[in-house]
C-alpha positions in Angstrom: 102.4 157.8 307.7 98.6 157.9 307.2 96.5 155.1 305.7 93.0 156.3 304.1 90.4 155.1 301.9 87.3 156.8 300.2 84.0 154.9 300.2 80.2 155.8 300.1 77.5 155.9 302.6 74.1 157.2 302.8 75.5 160.9 303.4 77.6 160.8 300.3 81.3 160.4 300.0 83.2 159.4 303.1 86.9 159.6 303.8 88.6 157.9 306.6 92.2 158.0 307.4 94.5 156.8 310.5 97.9 157.2 311.9 100.0 154.8 313.7 97.7 156.1 316.9 94.3 155.7 315.6 91.8 157.4 313.2 92.6 160.7 312.6 90.1 161.7 310.1 86.3 161.5 309.0 85.6 163.5 306.3 82.3 163.9 304.7 81.2 165.4 301.6 80.0 164.8 297.7 83.3 165.2 295.9 85.8 162.2 296.9 88.9 164.0 295.1 88.2 167.3 297.1 87.8 164.9 300.5 91.7 163.6 299.7 92.9 167.2 299.0 91.4 168.2 302.5 93.4 165.2 304.1 96.7 166.6 302.3 96.1 169.8 303.6 95.3 168.8 307.0 98.5 166.7 307.3 100.7 168.4 304.7 103.9 166.4 305.8 102.6 163.1 306.2 103.0 160.3 303.5 99.3 159.3 302.4 99.1 155.4 301.7 96.2 153.6 300.1 94.0 151.2 302.3 95.3 147.8 302.8 92.9 144.6 303.6 93.0 145.6 307.5 92.5 149.2 307.2 89.3 148.6 304.8 88.2 146.6 307.7 88.2 150.0 309.7 86.4 152.0 307.0 83.7 149.5 307.0 83.2 149.8 310.6 83.1 153.7 310.2 80.6 153.2 307.1 78.5 150.8 309.3 78.2 153.0 312.3 77.1 156.1 309.9 74.6 153.9 308.2 73.5 152.4 311.7 74.3 154.3 314.8 73.1 151.6 317.1 76.0 149.6 316.3 78.8 151.7 318.0 82.3 152.3 316.8 85.0 150.7 318.5 88.1 151.9 317.2 91.3 154.1 318.4 91.3 157.7 317.6 93.9 159.9 317.0 92.4 163.4 318.1 94.3 166.5 317.7 93.7 169.8 319.2 93.9 172.5 321.7 93.1 171.8 325.2 89.8 173.6 325.1 88.7 171.9 321.9 89.9 168.6 323.7 87.2 169.7 326.5 84.5 170.5 324.0 85.1 167.0 321.9 84.8 165.2 325.4 81.8 166.4 326.4 80.2 166.0 322.6 81.1 162.0 323.3 78.9 161.9 326.2 75.9 163.2 324.6 73.9 159.7 323.9 72.7 159.2 320.1 69.4 160.2 318.9 69.6 163.3 321.5 70.8 167.0 321.3 72.0 169.8 323.5 72.3 173.6 322.7 75.4 175.3 322.1 74.5 177.1 325.6 73.8 173.8 327.3 77.6 172.6 326.0 79.2 175.6 327.4 77.7 175.1 330.9 78.5 171.6 330.7 82.0 172.0 330.1 82.4 174.8 333.0 82.7 177.8 330.0 79.2 179.4 329.9 80.2 182.4 328.1 82.0 180.7 325.3 79.5 179.8 322.9 81.3 181.0 319.9 84.7 179.1 320.9 82.6 176.0 321.4 81.2 176.5 318.0 84.6 176.8 316.7 85.8 173.9 318.6 83.1 171.8 316.7 83.7 173.4 313.3 87.2 172.3 313.7 86.7 168.8 314.4 87.9 166.3 311.9 86.3 163.2 313.1 82.7 163.4 311.8 80.4 161.3 313.9 83.1 159.7 316.0 83.0 163.2 317.8 79.4 163.9 317.1 79.1 167.6 316.7 75.9 167.2 314.8 74.0 166.7 317.9 74.6 170.4 318.8 71.6 172.9 317.7 70.9 176.2 318.4 68.9 177.6 321.1 65.5 177.2 319.4 66.4 173.9 318.5 67.0 174.7 315.1 69.7 173.5 312.7 73.0 175.7 312.2 76.2 175.1 310.8 77.8 171.8 310.3 81.1 171.4 308.8 80.0 168.6 306.6 76.7 170.8 305.5 73.3 171.3 307.6 71.6 168.7 305.5 74.1 165.9 306.5 73.4 167.3 310.0 69.7 166.7 309.7 70.2 163.3 308.1 72.4 162.4 310.9 69.9 163.5 313.7 67.0 161.5 312.1 69.0 158.0 311.4 69.9 158.4 314.8 66.5 158.9 316.0 65.0 156.1 314.2 67.7 154.0 315.3 67.0 154.7 319.0 63.3 154.4 318.5 62.8 158.1 319.3 59.9 160.0 317.4 61.8 163.0 317.1 65.3 164.2 318.2 65.5 165.8 321.6 67.9 167.1 324.5 67.7 164.7 327.0 71.1 164.2 328.1 70.8 164.6 331.9 74.8 165.4 332.0 75.9 168.7 334.0 79.3 170.0 334.1 82.0 167.6 333.0 82.3 166.3 336.3 79.2 164.5 335.6 80.4 163.2 332.5 81.0 159.1 332.7 84.6 158.2 333.6 85.0 156.4 330.1 84.5 159.7 328.1 87.3 161.5 330.2 89.8 159.1 329.1 92.7 160.3 327.0 91.2 161.1 323.5 93.9 158.7 321.9 93.2 155.4 322.5 90.2 152.9 322.0 86.7 153.5 322.9 83.2 152.9 322.4 81.2 155.9 320.4 77.0 155.4 320.6 
């Protein structure tokens, strides 16, 4: 069983879905019906249930985090992916809001310096928009490249984070090195409650 709801945020439509373990999908788009179809495709065997009052509170937290990234997101997540994808997603969660890293920097930080395409693939496979912040990864020249939810949404998220954290521009000032240097709270299992900022 997966509970879900579709709402609106400054980026357009947003779908939030959760399994018994936690939030398993955050989709962004223009067409709410297309987001629901994507959810059905992602979880073809699941029984999809519309939101109840408790779940609407979760949706409000996600929308609030998109609108005001400085508030953080404290919800349990149910993250599904390969071991490599999970390594990438853990490293992404360690990038502070308002900063960016390049794909090359990210590959070095996960200890796989020749895996830029695989890292880009892991970013594209991420179904938890904003909770796992793939939007904080940029090209080596600092330019914006592909984002599952659209490059304009990526730009809008980065700009909103820069403003929320008092930065004139988004810059890559994450001091982390390898995954050994990622704070321990980030290396906890991806299933469970944690704070995203």
